[in-house]
Structure formats: C-alpha cells, structure tokens
C-alpha positions as CSV (number, residue, x, y, z in Angstrom):
1,M,0.4,0.4,-0.2
2,N,1.4,3.5,-1.1
3,A,2.1,6.2,1.5
4,R,-0.9,8.2,-0.1
5,T,-3.0,5.6,1.0
6,Q,-2.3,5.1,4.3
7,A,-2.2,8.5,4.7
8,W,-5.8,8.9,4.0
9,L,-6.3,5.3,6.3
10,W,-5.1,7.1,9.1
11,F,-6.9,10.3,8.3
12,L,-10.5,8.5,7.9
13,Q,-9.7,6.4,11.0
14,R,-8.9,9.8,13.0
15,A,-11.8,11.6,11.8
16,S,-14.3,8.8,12.2
17,A,-12.9,8.5,15.9
18,A,-13.9,12.5,16.3
19,M,-17.0,12.4,15.1
20,L,-18.0,8.9,16.6
21,G,-16.9,10.7,20.3
22,F,-19.9,13.3,19.5
23,F,-21.9,10.9,18.6
24,V,-21.4,8.6,21.8
25,L,-21.7,12.0,24.3
26,V,-25.1,12.8,22.1
27,H,-26.3,8.8,22.4
28,L,-25.9,8.2,26.4
29,A,-27.1,11.8,27.2
30,T,-30.2,11.0,25.7
31,M,-30.1,7.6,26.9
32,I,-30.2,8.8,30.5
33,Y,-32.5,11.2,30.0
34,A,-34.5,9.0,29.0
35,V,-34.3,6.4,31.9
36,R,-34.3,9.2,34.0
37,S,-37.6,10.4,32.8
38,G,-39.0,7.1,33.1
39,L,-39.6,6.6,29.3
40,S,-39.9,2.8,28.6
41,A,-39.0,1.2,25.5
42,G,-42.3,1.6,24.1
43,E,-42.3,5.0,24.9
44,I,-39.1,5.8,23.1
45,L,-40.0,3.8,19.8
46,A,-43.3,5.9,19.9
47,R,-40.8,9.0,19.9
48,T,-38.3,7.8,17.2
49,R,-40.8,6.5,14.8
50,G,-41.0,8.6,11.5
51,N,-38.1,11.3,12.8
52,I,-36.2,11.8,10.1
53,P,-33.1,13.8,12.5
54,W,-32.9,10.9,14.9
55,M,-33.1,9.0,11.6
56,L,-30.6,10.5,9.8
57,F,-28.0,10.8,13.5
58,Y,-28.0,7.3,13.6
59,A,-27.3,6.7,9.7
60,V,-24.6,9.0,10.1
61,F,-23.1,7.7,13.4
62,V,-23.3,4.1,11.5
63,A,-21.5,5.2,8.8
64,S,-18.7,6.6,11.4
65,V,-18.2,2.8,12.9
66,A,-18.6,1.3,9.2
67,V,-15.3,3.9,8.5
68,H,-13.5,3.0,11.4
69,V,-13.6,-0.3,12.5
70,P,-12.4,-2.0,9.9
71,I,-9.3,0.8,9.7
72,G,-8.5,0.1,13.2
73,L,-8.9,-3.8,12.6
74,R,-7.1,-3.8,9.8
75,N,-4.0,-2.2,11.9
76,I,-4.2,-4.8,14.2
77,L,-4.3,-8.0,12.1
78,A,-1.7,-6.3,9.9
79,E,0.5,-5.8,13.7
80,T,-0.7,-9.0,15.6
81,F,-0.5,-11.4,12.8
82,A,1.4,-9.9,9.6
83,W,-1.7,-10.3,7.5
84,R,-1.4,-7.8,4.7
85,G,-1.8,-7.7,0.9
86,R,-5.8,-7.9,-1.2
87,S,-7.0,-10.5,1.0
88,L,-6.7,-8.3,4.3
89,E,-7.8,-5.6,2.3
90,V,-10.8,-7.8,1.1
91,A,-11.6,-9.1,4.3
92,M,-11.5,-5.5,5.9
93,L,-13.8,-4.1,3.0
94,G,-15.9,-6.6,3.7
95,V,-16.3,-5.9,7.9
96,G,-17.2,-2.7,6.8
97,V,-20.0,-3.0,4.2
98,F,-21.3,-5.5,7.2
99,F,-21.2,-2.8,9.7
100,L,-23.0,-0.8,7.1
101,L,-25.9,-2.7,5.7
102,F,-27.1,-4.2,9.2
103,G,-25.8,-0.7,11.4
104,L,-28.8,1.1,8.7
105,R,-31.0,-1.7,8.8
106,A,-31.3,-1.5,12.9
107,V,-32.0,2.2,12.1
108,W,-34.2,1.6,9.8
109,A,-36.4,-0.6,12.3
110,V,-36.5,1.8,14.7
111,Y,-36.9,4.8,12.6
112,A,-39.3,3.6,9.7
113,P,-42.6,5.3,9.9
114,G,-45.8,3.1,10.5
115,A,-43.3,0.3,11.9
116,G,-45.2,-1.2,14.6
117,L,-44.1,-3.2,17.7
118,P,-44.7,-6.7,17.9
C-alpha cells in the first residue's frame, strides 16, 4: 500500500474517531435522559418513529462506525498476525459493508414510519 493511501486511512481513522466521540456523547446523554424520565422502550420507539433528524443522526453514526472499525481492525491484524495484501483489504471491506448494512437496517427498524411494535 502506498504512502498516500496510508495517509488517507490515517485521516479517515482520526476523523471517524472524532465523529464517534460526538455521537457517543449525544447517544449516552439521550439514553440517560430517557431512563431518568421513566420512559419505556415503547415510549422511546413512539418518539423515534418517523423522526428524520434522529434517523439521520444514527445513520451517520453507523457510517462512522463502518469506516472506523475496519481501519482499526486492519491495523491490528497487520501488526499482530502480519496479515497483509489484497486478502486483508477485501476482508476489511467486507467488515465495513457488514457494519454499514446491518447498522442501517437497525436504524430503519427503529425509525421507519408506520413500523409497529410486535
């Protein structure tokens, strides 16, 4: 992998970490508020259904995870197991796509307008 690509991955790792810090703080503050206010899971879901700003917030949160995790895992695998090359890159692309697809599926399940509780 060339130096330019390494620098780009370094930047993406740091940028996604900064974004995740913000998202985690907002998420935790919101959960603490909900719990202390005595909201049930059903009441929380009722507030999130069709709420576009929260759906976008969590979609970008998921995208940040889908960028951050594969880059970090790639570095860990390369340093620990000396795994390098195309197979590592393809595997980490798969990890990123997995997190993105399943994370967005979860966001849609929670925020989809008209979706009901079982």
